[in-house]
N, C-alpha and C positions, 0 to 999 in steps of 0.2 A: 438364509438358506444354505449358503456356502459352508457355514460352520457345522450345520447338521450333516451335510453331505460328507465333510471330512471326518466327522466323528463316526459315521457309519462305515466309511472306508477303513478307518483304523481299528475300531472296536469289533466290527463284524467281518471285515475282510472283503467287503463288496468292491466291485470296480466303481469308478466315478460314475459311469452311466447307470449302473444298477442302483447306487446310492441316491443319485439325483431322482430317478424314477420312484424310488421308495419314499423319499421326502415329499414329492408331488402327490403321491397317493395318500400319505398321512395328512397332508394339509387339506386336501379335498374331503377326506373323511371327516375331519373336525368341522370344516366349514359347512358341510351338509347338515350338521347336527346342532348348530347354534342359530340364534335369531339373526336375521339378515343384517342388521347394523354391525353385528360383531364379526361377520364374515369379512367385511372391509377392514376391520381392525386387524384381523389375522393376516390379511394380505400386507398391511402396513408393517406389522411386526416382522414378518418374514423378509420384507424388502428393506427393513431398517429405516422406515419413514415415519415412525411414531415419535412424538415428543414424550417427555417423562410422564405427564398426566395421562396420556392415552395408553402408555405402556403399563401403568399401574392398573388401569381399568381392564385392559386386555389380560393381564396376568391374573387378576381377581376372577375374571370370567373363566379362564382356563383352569385355574385351581378348583373352582366350583364344578366345572365339567368333569374333572378327574376325581371328584369326591373329597376335595379338601375344602375346608371352610376358612 
């Protein structure tokens, strides 16, 4: 999450507080639209707690969510 916050600060010019809030909103937006088991994966991805296999599954899910196969 910290990396996303920093990118928003740099690329969009948001304050740290604004960027943190924006990231939290985006994460909740995605989690509300995926099946329940994947919401936990998203939390793990954001917190950096996924292993390589879980990360691959989560990235495949997110790619499908955003229209990539």
